[in-house]
All heavy atoms as a GROMACS GRO file, in nm:
protein
  567
    1MET      N    1   2.496   3.394   6.110
    1MET     CA    2   2.405   3.285   6.137
    1MET      C    3   2.314   3.269   6.017
    1MET      O    4   2.267   3.365   5.959
    1MET     CB    5   2.325   3.315   6.265
    1MET     CG    6   2.242   3.200   6.312
    1MET     SD    7   2.159   3.230   6.472
    1MET     CE    8   2.298   3.229   6.583
    2SER      N    9   2.288   3.146   5.978
    2SER     CA   10   2.206   3.116   5.862
    2SER      C   11   2.060   3.148   5.888
    2SER      O   12   2.014   3.150   6.001
    2SER     CB   13   2.217   2.968   5.829
    2SER     OG   14   2.350   2.936   5.797
    3ALA      N   15   1.988   3.167   5.780
    3ALA     CA   16   1.844   3.193   5.790
    3ALA      C   17   1.771   3.066   5.828
    3ALA      O   18   1.814   2.955   5.796
    3ALA     CB   19   1.793   3.246   5.657
    4VAL      N   20   1.660   3.084   5.898
    4VAL     CA   21   1.574   2.972   5.933
    4VAL      C   22   1.432   3.004   5.889
    4VAL      O   23   1.394   3.120   5.871
    4VAL     CB   24   1.575   2.941   6.085
    4VAL    CG1   25   1.713   2.896   6.129
    4VAL    CG2   26   1.525   3.057   6.167
    5ARG      N   27   1.355   2.898   5.871
    5ARG     CA   28   1.215   2.912   5.833
    5ARG      C   29   1.127   2.873   5.951
    5ARG      O   30   1.148   2.769   6.013
    5ARG     CB   31   1.182   2.824   5.713
    5ARG     CG   32   1.037   2.830   5.669
    5ARG     CD   33   1.014   2.753   5.541
    5ARG     NE   34   1.094   2.807   5.432
    5ARG     CZ   35   1.061   2.916   5.362
    5ARG    NH1   36   0.950   2.981   5.389
    5ARG    NH2   37   1.138   2.958   5.265
    6ILE      N   38   1.028   2.957   5.982
    6ILE     CA   39   0.932   2.931   6.089
    6ILE      C   40   0.805   2.877   6.025
    6ILE      O   41   0.754   2.936   5.929
    6ILE     CB   42   0.894   3.061   6.164
    6ILE    CG1   43   1.014   3.138   6.207
    6ILE    CG2   44   0.804   3.028   6.281
    6ILE    CD1   45   0.980   3.282   6.246
    7VAL      N   46   0.755   2.770   6.081
    7VAL     CA   47   0.624   2.719   6.040
    7VAL      C   48   0.536   2.720   6.164
    7VAL      O   49   0.573   2.663   6.267
    7VAL     CB   50   0.633   2.577   5.982
    7VAL    CG1   51   0.495   2.523   5.950
    7VAL    CG2   52   0.722   2.577   5.858
    8ALA      N   53   0.423   2.788   6.154
    8ALA     CA   54   0.327   2.794   6.265
    8ALA      C   55   0.208   2.707   6.230
    8ALA      O   56   0.139   2.732   6.131
    8ALA     CB   57   0.284   2.937   6.290
    9ASP      N   58   0.185   2.606   6.312
    9ASP     CA   59   0.071   2.516   6.292
    9ASP      C   60  -0.047   2.573   6.370
    9ASP      O   61  -0.060   2.551   6.491
    9ASP     CB   62   0.107   2.376   6.341
    9ASP     CG   63  -0.004   2.274   6.316
    9ASP    OD1   64  -0.119   2.315   6.290
    9ASP    OD2   65   0.026   2.154   6.323
   10THR      N   66  -0.134   2.645   6.301
   10THR     CA   67  -0.245   2.712   6.368
   10THR      C   68  -0.347   2.611   6.422
   10THR      O   69  -0.424   2.643   6.512
   10THR     CB   70  -0.316   2.810   6.273
   10THR    OG1   71  -0.358   2.740   6.155
   10THR    CG2   72  -0.222   2.923   6.234
   11GLY      N   73  -0.346   2.490   6.372
   11GLY     CA   74  -0.434   2.386   6.423
   11GLY      C   75  -0.392   2.334   6.559
   11GLY      O   76  -0.472   2.284   6.636
   12ARG      N   77  -0.263   2.346   6.589
   12ARG     CA   78  -0.210   2.301   6.719
   12ARG      C   79  -0.207   2.414   6.822
   12ARG      O   80  -0.205   2.388   6.941
   12ARG     CB   81  -0.068   2.248   6.702
   12ARG     CG   82  -0.059   2.119   6.625
   12ARG     CD   83   0.083   2.069   6.627
   12ARG     NE   84   0.112   2.026   6.763
   12ARG     CZ   85   0.159   1.907   6.795
   12ARG    NH1   86   0.185   1.820   6.701
   12ARG    NH2   87   0.184   1.875   6.920
   13CYS      N   88  -0.201   2.538   6.775
   13CYS     CA   89  -0.187   2.653   6.865
   13CYS      C   90  -0.303   2.656   6.965
   13CYS      O   91  -0.420   2.640   6.928
   13CYS     CB   92  -0.184   2.783   6.784
   13CYS     SG   93  -0.168   2.931   6.886
   14ILE      N   94  -0.268   2.678   7.093
   14ILE     CA   95  -0.371   2.687   7.198
   14ILE      C   96  -0.384   2.830   7.251
   14ILE      O   97  -0.456   2.854   7.347
   14ILE     CB   98  -0.342   2.590   7.314
   14ILE    CG1   99  -0.206   2.622   7.380
   14ILE    CG2  100  -0.349   2.445   7.265
   14ILE    CD1  101  -0.180   2.542   7.507
   15GLY      N  102  -0.311   2.923   7.190
   15GLY     CA  103  -0.324   3.064   7.227
   15GLY      C  104  -0.255   3.103   7.356
   15GLY      O  105  -0.295   3.200   7.419
   16ALA      N  106  -0.152   3.030   7.394
   16ALA     CA  107  -0.080   3.062   7.517
   16ALA      C  108  -0.006   3.195   7.507
   16ALA      O  109   0.017   3.261   7.607
   16ALA     CB  110   0.018   2.950   7.554
   17GLY      N  111   0.036   3.232   7.387
   17GLY     CA  112   0.099   3.361   7.366
   17GLY      C  113   0.246   3.369   7.403
   17GLY      O  114   0.304   3.478   7.405
   18GLN      N  115   0.310   3.258   7.430
   18GLN     CA  116   0.453   3.260   7.465
   18GLN      C  117   0.537   3.313   7.349
   18GLN      O  118   0.637   3.381   7.371
   18GLN     CB  119   0.500   3.120   7.504
   18GLN     CG  120   0.436   3.069   7.632
   18GLN     CD  121   0.467   3.159   7.750
   18GLN    OE1  122   0.582   3.190   7.778
   18GLN    NE2  123   0.363   3.203   7.817
   19CYS      N  124   0.494   3.285   7.228
   19CYS     CA  125   0.568   3.334   7.111
   19CYS      C  126   0.564   3.486   7.105
   19CYS      O  127   0.666   3.551   7.078
   19CYS     CB  128   0.512   3.273   6.984
   19CYS     SG  129   0.333   3.297   6.962
   20VAL      N  130   0.450   3.545   7.133
   20VAL     CA  131   0.436   3.690   7.130
   20VAL      C  132   0.517   3.753   7.242
   20VAL      O  133   0.582   3.856   7.222
   20VAL     CB  134   0.288   3.731   7.139
   20VAL    CG1  135   0.273   3.882   7.142
   20VAL    CG2  136   0.209   3.672   7.023
   21LEU      N  137   0.517   3.690   7.358
   21LEU     CA  138   0.596   3.742   7.470
   21LEU      C  139   0.745   3.735   7.440
   21LEU      O  140   0.822   3.817   7.488
   21LEU     CB  141   0.564   3.665   7.598
   21LEU     CG  142   0.422   3.683   7.653
   21LEU    CD1  143   0.398   3.589   7.770
   21LEU    CD2  144   0.399   3.827   7.696
   22THR      N  145   0.786   3.638   7.360
   22THR     CA  146   0.928   3.620   7.327
   22THR      C  147   0.973   3.710   7.213
   22THR      O  148   1.083   3.765   7.218
   22THR     CB  149   0.954   3.473   7.290
   22THR    OG1  150   0.912   3.391   7.399
   22THR    CG2  151   1.100   3.447   7.260
   23ALA      N  152   0.888   3.728   7.113
   23ALA     CA  153   0.927   3.806   6.995
   23ALA      C  154   0.804   3.874   6.936
   23ALA      O  155   0.748   3.830   6.836
   23ALA     CB  156   0.994   3.716   6.892
   24ALA      N  157   0.762   3.982   7.000
   24ALA     CA  158   0.639   4.051   6.959
   24ALA      C  159   0.649   4.113   6.820
   24ALA      O  160   0.547   4.142   6.758
   24ALA     CB  161   0.604   4.159   7.061
   25ASP      N  162   0.768   4.131   6.770
   25ASP     CA  163   0.783   4.185   6.635
   25ASP      C  164   0.777   4.077   6.528
   25ASP      O  165   0.770   4.106   6.409
   25ASP     CB  166   0.912   4.264   6.622
   25ASP     CG  167   1.035   4.181   6.655
   25ASP    OD1  168   1.027   4.091   6.742
   25ASP    OD2  169   1.140   4.205   6.592
   26LEU      N  170   0.776   3.950   6.569
   26LEU     CA  171   0.772   3.839   6.474
   26LEU      C  172   0.642   3.760   6.480
   26LEU      O  173   0.604   3.694   6.384
   26LEU     CB  174   0.889   3.743   6.499
   26LEU     CG  175   1.028   3.806   6.487
   26LEU    CD1  176   1.134   3.705   6.529
   26LEU    CD2  177   1.053   3.855   6.345
   27PHE      N  178   0.576   3.764   6.598
   27PHE     CA  179   0.453   3.687   6.617
   27PHE      C  180   0.342   3.778   6.669
   27PHE      O  181   0.367   3.873   6.741
   27PHE     CB  182   0.473   3.574   6.720
   27PHE     CG  183   0.579   3.475   6.683
   27PHE    CD1  184   0.706   3.485   6.737
   27PHE    CD2  185   0.552   3.372   6.594
   27PHE    CE1  186   0.805   3.392   6.703
   27PHE    CE2  187   0.649   3.280   6.560
   27PHE     CZ  188   0.777   3.291   6.614
   28ASP      N  189   0.219   3.742   6.635
   28ASP     CA  190   0.102   3.808   6.691
   28ASP      C  191  -0.005   3.701   6.708
   28ASP      O  192   0.017   3.585   6.672
   28ASP     CB  193   0.053   3.919   6.598
   28ASP     CG  194  -0.038   4.019   6.668
   28ASP    OD1  195  -0.066   4.002   6.789
   28ASP    OD2  196  -0.081   4.115   6.602
   29GLN      N  197  -0.116   3.739   6.766
   29GLN     CA  198  -0.229   3.647   6.782
   29GLN      C  199  -0.352   3.710   6.718
   29GLN      O  200  -0.374   3.832   6.732
   29GLN     CB  201  -0.255   3.621   6.930
   29GLN     CG  202  -0.145   3.542   6.998
   29GLN     CD  203  -0.166   3.530   7.146
   29GLN    OE1  204  -0.142   3.625   7.219
   29GLN    NE2  205  -0.211   3.413   7.190
   30ASP      N  206  -0.433   3.627   6.652
   30ASP     CA  207  -0.556   3.679   6.592
   30ASP      C  208  -0.662   3.696   6.700
   30ASP      O  209  -0.636   3.676   6.819
   30ASP     CB  210  -0.602   3.590   6.476
   30ASP     CG  211  -0.650   3.451   6.519
   30ASP    OD1  212  -0.672   3.429   6.640
   30ASP    OD2  213  -0.666   3.366   6.431
   31GLU      N  214  -0.784   3.731   6.660
   31GLU     CA  215  -0.890   3.758   6.757
   31GLU      C  216  -0.927   3.636   6.840
   31GLU      O  217  -0.987   3.649   6.946
   31GLU     CB  218  -1.015   3.813   6.686
   31GLU     CG  219  -1.080   3.716   6.591
   31GLU     CD  220  -1.021   3.715   6.450
   31GLU    OE1  221  -0.927   3.792   6.421
   31GLU    OE2  222  -1.070   3.637   6.369
   32ASN      N  223  -0.887   3.517   6.796
   32ASN     CA  224  -0.912   3.394   6.871
   32ASN      C  225  -0.790   3.350   6.952
   32ASN      O  226  -0.791   3.242   7.013
   32ASN     CB  227  -0.955   3.282   6.776
   32ASN     CG  228  -1.087   3.313   6.710
   32ASN    OD1  229  -1.182   3.355   6.776
   32ASN    ND2  230  -1.093   3.298   6.579
   33GLY      N  231  -0.684   3.428   6.947
   33GLY     CA  232  -0.562   3.396   7.020
   33GLY      C  233  -0.467   3.305   6.946
   33GLY      O  234  -0.365   3.263   7.001
   34ILE      N  235  -0.496   3.276   6.821
   34ILE     CA  236  -0.414   3.184   6.743
   34ILE      C  237  -0.296   3.260   6.682
   34ILE      O  238  -0.309   3.372   6.634
   34ILE     CB  239  -0.497   3.117   6.632
   34ILE    CG1  240  -0.616   3.042   6.695
   34ILE    CG2  241  -0.412   3.024   6.547
   34ILE    CD1  242  -0.579   2.935   6.796
   35VAL      N  243  -0.180   3.193   6.684
   35VAL     CA  244  -0.056   3.255   6.637
   35VAL      C  245  -0.068   3.301   6.491
   35VAL      O  246  -0.128   3.235   6.407
   35VAL     CB  247   0.063   3.157   6.653
   35VAL    CG1  248   0.046   3.032   6.569
   35VAL    CG2  249   0.195   3.228   6.621
   36GLU      N  250  -0.007   3.417   6.466
   36GLU     CA  251   0.009   3.470   6.331
   36GLU      C  252   0.154   3.513   6.315
   36GLU      O  253   0.211   3.570   6.408
   36GLU     CB  254  -0.080   3.592   6.308
   36GLU     CG  255  -0.227   3.564   6.310
   36GLU     CD  256  -0.309   3.690   6.284
   36GLU    OE1  257  -0.269   3.800   6.326
   36GLU    OE2  258  -0.414   3.676   6.221
   37LEU      N  259   0.212   3.485   6.200
   37LEU     CA  260   0.348   3.530   6.171
   37LEU      C  261   0.343   3.672   6.117
   37LEU      O  262   0.260   3.704   6.033
   37LEU     CB  263   0.415   3.439   6.069
   37LEU     CG  264   0.441   3.295   6.111
   37LEU    CD1  265   0.506   3.219   5.997
   37LEU    CD2  266   0.530   3.290   6.234
   38LEU      N  267   0.433   3.756   6.166
   38LEU     CA  268   0.443   3.893   6.117
   38LEU      C  269   0.555   3.908   6.016
   38LEU      O  270   0.593   4.019   5.981
   38LEU     CB  271   0.464   3.989   6.235
   38LEU     CG  272   0.351   3.992   6.338
   38LEU    CD1  273   0.386   4.086   6.451
   38LEU    CD2  274   0.218   4.030   6.273
   39THR      N  275   0.611   3.795   5.973
   39THR     CA  276   0.717   3.793   5.873
   39THR      C  277   0.673   3.700   5.760
   39THR      O  278   0.569   3.637   5.768
   39THR     CB  279   0.850   3.740   5.930
   39THR    OG1  280   0.840   3.598   5.944
   39THR    CG2  281   0.881   3.800   6.065
   40ASP      N  282   0.758   3.688   5.661
   40ASP     CA  283   0.731   3.592   5.553
   40ASP      C  284   0.768   3.450   5.595
   40ASP      O  285   0.760   3.358   5.516
   40ASP     CB  286   0.804   3.631   5.426
   40ASP     CG  287   0.955   3.632   5.443
   40ASP    OD1  288   1.005   3.600   5.553
   40ASP    OD2  289   1.025   3.664   5.345
   41GLY      N  290   0.810   3.434   5.721
   41GLY     CA  291   0.844   3.302   5.774
   41GLY      C  292   0.992   3.274   5.776
   41GLY      O  293   1.036   3.174   5.832
   42VAL      N  294   1.072   3.360   5.718
   42VAL     CA  295   1.217   3.341   5.716
   42VAL      C  296   1.281   3.452   5.796
   42VAL      O  297   1.251   3.570   5.775
   42VAL     CB  298   1.272   3.341   5.572
   42VAL    CG1  299   1.423   3.327   5.572
   42VAL    CG2  300   1.208   3.229   5.491
   43VAL      N  301   1.367   3.413   5.891
   43VAL     CA  302   1.439   3.511   5.972
   43VAL      C  303   1.586   3.473   5.976
   43VAL      O  304   1.624   3.358   5.951
   43VAL     CB  305   1.382   3.522   6.115
   43VAL    CG1  306   1.238   3.568   6.113
   43VAL    CG2  307   1.396   3.391   6.190
   44SER      N  308   1.668   3.570   6.010
   44SER     CA  309   1.812   3.545   6.022
   44SER      C  310   1.869   3.636   6.130
   44SER      O  311   1.796   3.714   6.192
   44SER     CB  312   1.881   3.572   5.887
   44SER     OG  313   1.862   3.706   5.849
   45GLY      N  314   1.996   3.624   6.153
   45GLY     CA  315   2.064   3.708   6.251
   45GLY      C  316   2.017   3.682   6.393
   45GLY      O  317   1.991   3.568   6.432
   46ASP      N  318   2.004   3.790   6.469
   46ASP     CA  319   1.964   3.778   6.610
   46ASP      C  320   1.823   3.721   6.626
   46ASP      O  321   1.790   3.666   6.732
   46ASP     CB  322   1.970   3.915   6.678
   46ASP     CG  323   2.111   3.967   6.690
   46ASP    OD1  324   2.206   3.885   6.683
   46ASP    OD2  325   2.128   4.089   6.707
   47ASP      N  326   1.740   3.732   6.524
   47ASP     CA  327   1.603   3.680   6.533
   47ASP      C  328   1.599   3.528   6.544
   47ASP      O  329   1.504   3.472   6.597
   47ASP     CB  330   1.520   3.724   6.412
   47ASP     CG  331   1.493   3.874   6.412
   47ASP    OD1  332   1.499   3.935   6.521
   47ASP    OD2  333   1.466   3.928   6.304
   48VAL      N  334   1.702   3.461   6.495
   48VAL     CA  335   1.703   3.314   6.498
   48VAL      C  336   1.697   3.263   6.642
   48VAL      O  337   1.619   3.173   6.672
   48VAL     CB  338   1.827   3.258   6.425
   48VAL    CG1  339   1.838   3.107   6.446
   48VAL    CG2  340   1.822   3.293   6.277
   49ALA      N  341   1.775   3.321   6.730
   49ALA     CA  342   1.773   3.276   6.871
   49ALA      C  343   1.636   3.300   6.934
   49ALA      O  344   1.587   3.216   7.010
   49ALA     CB  345   1.882   3.350   6.949
   50ARG      N  346   1.573   3.410   6.899
   50ARG     CA  347   1.442   3.440   6.957
   50ARG      C  348   1.334   3.344   6.906
   50ARG      O  349   1.248   3.301   6.981
   50ARG     CB  350   1.403   3.585   6.932
   50ARG     CG  351   1.497   3.682   7.004
   50ARG     CD  352   1.454   3.826   6.998
   50ARG     NE  353   1.431   3.871   6.862
   50ARG     CZ  354   1.325   3.942   6.824
   50ARG    NH1  355   1.233   3.975   6.912
   50ARG    NH2  356   1.311   3.981   6.700
   51VAL      N  357   1.336   3.310   6.778
   51VAL     CA  358   1.234   3.217   6.727
   51VAL      C  359   1.259   3.076   6.780
   51VAL      O  360   1.164   3.001   6.805
   51VAL     CB  361   1.221   3.218   6.574
   51VAL    CG1  362   1.176   3.353   6.525
   51VAL    CG2  363   1.345   3.172   6.505
   52ARG      N  364   1.384   3.040   6.800
   52ARG     CA  365   1.412   2.908   6.860
   52ARG      C  366   1.364   2.906   7.006
   52ARG      O  367   1.314   2.804   7.052
   52ARG     CB  368   1.560   2.874   6.851
   52ARG     CG  369   1.604   2.844   6.709
   52ARG     CD  370   1.734   2.768   6.704
   52ARG     NE  371   1.781   2.748   6.569
   52ARG     CZ  372   1.737   2.653   6.487
   52ARG    NH1  373   1.645   2.570   6.528
   52ARG    NH2  374   1.784   2.642   6.364
   53GLU      N  375   1.378   3.016   7.078
   53GLU     CA  376   1.327   3.022   7.214
   53GLU      C  377   1.174   3.013   7.213
   53GLU      O  378   1.115   2.942   7.294
   53GLU     CB  379   1.370   3.151   7.283
   53GLU     CG  380   1.323   3.159   7.428
   53GLU     CD  381   1.370   3.284   7.499
   53GLU    OE1  382   1.440   3.366   7.439
   53GLU    OE2  383   1.334   3.298   7.616
   54ALA      N  384   1.109   3.083   7.121
   54ALA     CA  385   0.963   3.075   7.110
   54ALA      C  386   0.919   2.933   7.078
   54ALA      O  387   0.821   2.883   7.134
   54ALA     CB  388   0.914   3.172   7.003
   55GLU      N  389   0.992   2.866   6.990
   55GLU     CA  390   0.962   2.725   6.958
   55GLU      C  391   0.972   2.641   7.084
   55GLU      O  392   0.885   2.558   7.111
   55GLU     CB  393   1.061   2.675   6.853
   55GLU     CG  394   1.044   2.527   6.819
   55GLU     CD  395   1.156   2.477   6.730
   55GLU    OE1  396   1.273   2.518   6.745
   55GLU    OE2  397   1.125   2.392   6.642
   56HIS      N  398   1.076   2.662   7.161
   56HIS     CA  399   1.098   2.584   7.284
   56HIS      C  400   0.989   2.612   7.388
   56HIS      O  401   0.946   2.520   7.458
   56HIS     CB  402   1.237   2.617   7.341
   56HIS     CG  403   1.266   2.552   7.470
   56HIS    ND1  404   1.292   2.417   7.482
   56HIS    CD2  405   1.271   2.602   7.595
   56HIS    CE1  406   1.311   2.388   7.609
   56HIS    NE2  407   1.300   2.498   7.680
   57LEU      N  408   0.944   2.735   7.399
   57LEU     CA  409   0.848   2.773   7.502
   57LEU      C  410   0.703   2.740   7.466
   57LEU      O  411   0.617   2.735   7.555
   57LEU     CB  412   0.858   2.924   7.531
   57LEU     CG  413   0.987   2.968   7.598
   57LEU    CD1  414   0.992   3.121   7.606
   57LEU    CD2  415   1.002   2.907   7.736
   58CYS      N  416   0.674   2.718   7.340
   58CYS     CA  417   0.536   2.692   7.298
   58CYS      C  418   0.484   2.562   7.361
   58CYS      O  419   0.536   2.454   7.332
   58CYS     CB  420   0.527   2.683   7.145
   58CYS     SG  421   0.357   2.650   7.089
   59PRO      N  422   0.383   2.570   7.447
   59PRO     CA  423   0.335   2.450   7.516
   59PRO      C  424   0.262   2.352   7.425
   59PRO      O  425   0.246   2.236   7.459
   59PRO     CB  426   0.240   2.507   7.622
   59PRO     CG  427   0.195   2.637   7.569
   59PRO     CD  428   0.311   2.691   7.488
   60ALA      N  429   0.220   2.397   7.307
   60ALA     CA  430   0.148   2.310   7.214
   60ALA      C  431   0.237   2.259   7.101
   60ALA      O  432   0.189   2.187   7.013
   60ALA     CB  433   0.030   2.386   7.155
   61ALA      N  434   0.364   2.297   7.103
   61ALA     CA  435   0.456   2.260   6.996
   61ALA      C  436   0.400   2.300   6.859
   61ALA      O  437   0.409   2.225   6.762
   61ALA     CB  438   0.491   2.111   7.001
   62ALA      N  439   0.342   2.419   6.855
   62ALA     CA  440   0.281   2.468   6.731
   62ALA      C  441   0.382   2.536   6.639
   62ALA      O  442   0.348   2.566   6.525
   62ALA     CB  443   0.168   2.565   6.763
   63LEU      N  444   0.503   2.560   6.689
   63LEU     CA  445   0.605   2.626   6.607
   63LEU      C  446   0.714   2.527   6.571
   63LEU      O  447   0.759   2.450   6.656
   63LEU     CB  448   0.668   2.744   6.682
   63LEU     CG  449   0.572   2.856   6.721
   63LEU    CD1  450   0.646   2.960   6.802
   63LEU    CD2  451   0.509   2.920   6.598
   64THR      N  452   0.756   2.532   6.446
   64THR     CA  453   0.868   2.452   6.400
   64THR      C  454   0.967   2.548   6.334
   64THR      O  455   0.928   2.632   6.253
   64THR     CB  456   0.822   2.348   6.296
   64THR    OG1  457   0.722   2.266   6.356
   64THR    CG2  458   0.938   2.261   6.252
   65VAL      N  459   1.093   2.535   6.371
   65VAL     CA  460   1.198   2.618   6.314
   65VAL      C  461   1.300   2.525   6.248
   65VAL      O  462   1.350   2.434   6.312
   65VAL     CB  463   1.267   2.703   6.422
   65VAL    CG1  464   1.378   2.787   6.363
   65VAL    CG2  465   1.165   2.791   6.494
   66ALA      N  466   1.325   2.548   6.121
   66ALA     CA  467   1.418   2.463   6.046
   66ALA      C  468   1.504   2.551   5.956
   66ALA      O  469   1.466   2.663   5.923
   66ALA     CB  470   1.339   2.364   5.962
   67PRO      N  471   1.620   2.499   5.916
   67PRO     CA  472   1.702   2.576   5.824
   67PRO      C  473   1.626   2.610   5.698
   67PRO      O  474   1.545   2.531   5.649
   67PRO     CB  475   1.818   2.481   5.792
   67PRO     CG  476   1.822   2.386   5.906
   67PRO     CD  477   1.679   2.371   5.953
   68ASP      N  478   1.647   2.731   5.646
   68ASP     CA  479   1.583   2.773   5.521
   68ASP      C  480   1.667   2.718   5.407
   68ASP      O  481   1.759   2.782   5.358
   68ASP     CB  482   1.575   2.925   5.513
   68ASP     CG  483   1.507   2.972   5.385
   68ASP    OD1  484   1.417   2.902   5.337
   68ASP    OD2  485   1.546   3.078   5.335
   69THR      N  486   1.635   2.596   5.367
   69THR     CA  487   1.717   2.528   5.267
   69THR      C  488   1.688   2.566   5.124
   69THR      O  489   1.772   2.550   5.038
   69THR     CB  490   1.703   2.375   5.281
   69THR    OG1  491   1.565   2.341   5.270
   69THR    CG2  492   1.757   2.328   5.414
   70ASP      N  493   1.566   2.616   5.097
   70ASP     CA  494   1.537   2.646   4.957
   70ASP      C  495   1.585   2.784   4.915
   70ASP      O  496   1.607   2.810   4.798
   70ASP     CB  497   1.389   2.626   4.923
   70ASP     CG  498   1.296   2.723   4.994
   70ASP    OD1  499   1.345   2.816   5.060
   70ASP    OD2  500   1.174   2.705   4.982
   71GLY      N  501   1.600   2.873   5.014
   71GLY     CA  502   1.655   3.004   4.983
   71GLY      C  503   1.572   3.086   4.887
   71GLY      O  504   1.622   3.181   4.828
   72THR      N  505   1.445   3.053   4.871
   72THR     CA  506   1.363   3.128   4.776
   72THR      C  507   1.300   3.251   4.838
   72THR      O  508   1.246   3.334   4.767
   72THR     CB  509   1.250   3.040   4.719
   72THR    OG1  510   1.172   2.988   4.827
   72THR    CG2  511   1.309   2.925   4.639
   73THR      N  512   1.302   3.258   4.971
   73THR     CA  513   1.247   3.374   5.037
   73THR      C  514   1.348   3.422   5.140
   73THR      O  515   1.444   3.353   5.172
   73THR     CB  516   1.115   3.343   5.110
   73THR    OG1  517   1.139   3.240   5.204
   73THR    CG2  518   1.008   3.300   5.012
   74GLY      N  519   1.323   3.534   5.193
   74GLY     CA  520   1.411   3.585   5.298
   74GLY      C  521   1.437   3.732   5.278
   74GLY      O  522   1.388   3.794   5.181
   75PRO      N  523   1.511   3.788   5.369
   75PRO     CA  524   1.539   3.929   5.360
   75PRO      C  525   1.612   3.964   5.230
   75PRO      O  526   1.691   3.884   5.180
   75PRO     CB  527   1.631   3.953   5.482
   75PRO     CG  528   1.605   3.838   5.573
   75PRO     CD  529   1.567   3.724   5.485
   76PRO      N  530   1.583   4.081   5.175
   76PRO     CA  531   1.651   4.122   5.052
   76PRO      C  532   1.802   4.112   5.067
   76PRO      O  533   1.858   4.145   5.170
   76PRO     CB  534   1.607   4.268   5.035
   76PRO     CG  535   1.479   4.278   5.111
   76PRO     CD  536   1.491   4.182   5.224
   77GLY      N  537   1.866   4.064   4.964
   77GLY     CA  538   2.011   4.051   4.964
   77GLY      C  539   2.060   3.921   5.023
   77GLY      O  540   2.176   3.888   5.012
   78GLN      N  541   1.970   3.845   5.089
   78GLN     CA  542   2.011   3.718   5.147
   78GLN      C  543   1.940   3.601   5.080
   78GLN      O  544   1.960   3.488   5.120
   78GLN     CB  545   1.980   3.717   5.297
   78GLN     CG  546   2.061   3.818   5.373
   78GLN     CD  547   2.035   3.809   5.522
   78GLN    OE1  548   1.963   3.723   5.570
   78GLN    NE2  549   2.097   3.897   5.597
   79GLN      N  550   1.857   3.629   4.980
   79GLN     CA  551   1.786   3.522   4.914
   79GLN      C  552   1.885   3.434   4.841
   79GLN      O  553   1.975   3.482   4.775
   79GLN     CB  554   1.683   3.578   4.816
   79GLN     CG  555   1.575   3.656   4.887
   79GLN     CD  556   1.480   3.722   4.790
   79GLN    OE1  557   1.501   3.718   4.670
   79GLN    NE2  558   1.377   3.784   4.842
   80GLY      N  559   1.868   3.304   4.858
   80GLY     CA  560   1.955   3.209   4.790
   80GLY      C  561   2.091   3.195   4.853
   80GLY      O  562   2.176   3.125   4.803
   81ALA      N  563   2.113   3.263   4.967
   81ALA     CA  564   2.244   3.256   5.033
   81ALA      C  565   2.262   3.124   5.102
   81ALA      O  566   2.174   3.058   5.140
   81ALA     CB  567   2.259   3.369   5.133
   0.00000   0.00000   0.00000
């Protein structure tokens, strides 16, 4: 599965925490409950399905998941793939 890029719009986040419940190793919340990414924003493999589920469950539509088309970041060995 190809890598995807996660964009978290902290201005839209309402702190519902669905992203953390879906993928606690990829998302966290700051002291105000606002989403924080625990990655560089690029995920691949089994994580793609989980971030897409988090995107779907976010009631504020604060998460956007798109193909990582620039390939400038990502897990070692997969950059530019």
